[in-house]
C-alpha positions, -999 to 999 in steps of 0.1 A, spaced: 245 -337 1 266 -302 13 257 -282 -4 223 -292 4 227 -293 36 244 -260 36 221 -247 21 196 -255 42 213 -245 71 220 -210 54 182 -206 53 172 -218 85 194 -186 102 183 -162 79 215 -160 54 218 -156 23 198 -192 8 194 -194 -30 201 -157 -30 238 -149 -50 267 -145 -30 272 -108 -10 238 -102 -18 220 -89 14 179 -91 16 168 -62 9 191 -68 -33 167 -99 -33 136 -81 -24 146 -53 -48 157 -75 -76 123 -95 -73 96 -67 -77 123 -48 -108 116 -85 -119 81 -82 -110 78 -50 -131 97 -58 -163 73 -93 -168 36 -70 -162 54 -44 -188 57 -70 -215 29 -93 -208 -2 -66 -201 -13 -36 -225 -28 -17 -201 -11 -18 -170 -13 10 -142 4 23 -110 -19 30 -76 -6 58 -60 -15 77 -29 18 94 -14 21 67 8 53 49 17 42 19 6 33 33 -30 61 59 -30 90 24 -32 66 7 -53 73 39 -73 108 44 -65 111 5 -76 93 18 -115 114 39 -117 146 18 -114 132 -8 -134 127 13 -164 155 38 -161 167 59 -177 131 61 -194 102 66 -178 77 40 -167 53 26 -191 27 33 -168 1 56 -159 -6 68 -116 -43 63 -101 -50 76 -66 -84 71 -53 -89 106 -39 -112 96 -12 -118 134 -5 -102 127 32 -65 127 21 -41 140 48 -33 172 27 10 174 33 5 143 17 -16 152 -10 16 174 -14 39 152 -19 15 135 -45 16 165 -68 51 167 -63 63 142 -74 42 137 -103 52 166 -113 90 155 -106 91 131 -125 69 141 -150 35 110 -148 2 109 -156 -20 111 -132 -57 98 -130 -78 111 -96 -111 91 -92 -124 112 -65 -147 99 -38 -169 132 -34 -178 133 -72 -196 98 -65 -208 112 -38 -221 150 -54 -236 126 -81 -254 104 -59 -241 72 -65 -223 68 -35 -238 75 4 -223 93 30 -214 64 58 -228 73 94 -193 67 114 -178 94 88 -153 71 76 -152 63 29 -122 41 28 -152 17 18 -166 37 -5 -125 38 -25 -146 3 -42 -171 14 -68 -147 46 -78 -122 27 -86 -135 -7 -99 -149 24 -125 -112 40 -128 -103 1 -144 -125 -9 -164 -135 32 -183 -95 32 -190 -90 -8 -192 -71 -11 -177 -54 -51 -170 -29 -51 -144 -34 -25 -110 2 -24 -97 -8 -19 -56 20 -16 -24 -3 -45 -1 29 -67 18 18 -98 33 23 -95 68 -2 -59 66 -30 -81 75 -38 -119 73 -64 -116 42 -41 -99 22 -14 -129 32 -35 -147 13 -33 -130 -24 1 -147 -41 18 -115 -63 -6 -115 -91 -43 -117 -77 -64 -121 -109 -102 -105 -101 -130 -112 -126 -151 -86 -142 -169 -72 -115 -132 -73 -95 -137 -92 -72 -110 -119 -55 -120 -150 -43 -86 -174 -30 -95 -206 -45 -88 -193 -79 -50 -183 -68 -24 -195 -94 5 -211 -79 36 -184 -88 69 -214 -82 104 -205 -92 89 -165 -100 65 -181 -126 40 -154 -125 9 -166 -151 -14 -137 -164 -39 -153 -178 -72 -135 -178 -107 -133 -194 -120 -105 -211 -137 -80 -193 -113 -95 -155 -83 -80 -146 -43 -83 -123 -37 -68 -95 -1 -69 -90 22 -70 -56 50 -64 -59 60 -61 -23 43 -89 -16 72 -103 3 86 -71 21 74 -63 58 74 -31 73 105 -27 86 121 -41 53 107 -13 33 117 17 63 149 -2 59 151 5 18 141 44 23 172 46 47 184 31 18 178 44 -11 175 84 8 138 87 -6 115 113 9 85 109 26 61 133 38 69 152 70 38 131 88 56 94 88 79 111 116 67 126 148 59 158 152 30 184 171 -8 177 160 -37 184 172 -53 145 181 -82 133 200 -86 101 210 -115 72 198 -118 35 198 -76 34 211 -64 59 184 -57 93 183 -72 106 154 -70 136 137 -100 164 138 -109 176 98 -136 180 76 -147 144 78 -172 149 108 -142 144 138 -140 149 169 -180 138 178 -198 147 215 -171 144 247 -143 138 225 -111 165 235 -91 179 211 -49 181 225 -20 185 215 9 156 208 40 147 196 31 117 174 39 101 141 19 81 111 28 47 103 2 42 74 -18 70 60 -52 65 46 -90 84 56 -77 107 78 -118 89 93 -101 57 106 -59 67 103 -45 73 144 -20 85 147 10 63 175 25 85 206 64 90 196 96 100 195 108 89 166 116 123 142 152 106 124 150 77 103 169 57 119 144 65 150 114 49 131 135 22 123 144 10 159 103 18 164 95 -3 149 119 -32 156 107 -32 186 68 -33 180 49 -60 180 15 -45 164 11 -43 126 7 -13 113 -28 -19 104 -35 -33 128 -23 3 154 -38 26 138 -70 12 106 -102 18 127 -117 2 89 -95 -26 95 -114 -31 131 -155 -35 113 -149 -74 121 -130 -103 123 -129 -103 78 -127 -69 73 -102 -71 45 -111 -97 35 -146 -87 26 -140 -52 12 -116 -74 -12 -140 -99 -20 -157 -66 -35 -130 -56 -52 -110 -34 -30 -68 -39 -25 
């Protein structure tokens, strides 16, 4: 009885709970993610890691490298390139792939636009256009498990997902088909044509990710830290001008000191005013924030109350 009471009290107080004595919360999160990678390697035939060069996918790749060291991860990498990605992030992506000798498959939205399979949106954003190239790449390469860097604290639709998220033959997601995951037991069974999205960082927060980056000394693209940049205001966010069509009429470009909390298509990813030019300052800034990174800086999530959930049902991550 005493042990049970102590364990409950520790958990409520943010203590180690069921974690082994002396294991930090970052150690526990890392251990869980490594277990997920190894579980997928043993259960699936053709897994792939979504890798964009954003911080969550960088941490995910770092964990995959740890999970199978000294051998390379037994997975290819997949990036759905909108054609409007930040140059600093693409440079980082290519350097990382070359440094570790990894295989990268790029599904380019621009190719679909050029061939007429997709049409440009009036608002210029291409994030919603990623779904078709993503699903085509999964089907063409017969990927049966797809790792993503989604976290439950990002957005309410993502909070509905399990670590293993079953997708139907059209890539669609149905929250009613989510399977229980008691005692870290993951069910990867799927019918022909279906696949499973896997989220090793599901139980991490934005602060956990940054604390882990600091502990592991992981390099990030420079735009995650405060720097001088040309931006313009739109819908309460600072967007970067570029070939995607911004700024529009009446929108004035100015130079500000900003950083990015998340990166994606330039047309819908906003910067925040910041002086956080070191990882210690970034961690302090995030700890004081009351807005999630997507809530503060992603215009595509503001299209409607259920924007993310609608895209997930169509096959988006």
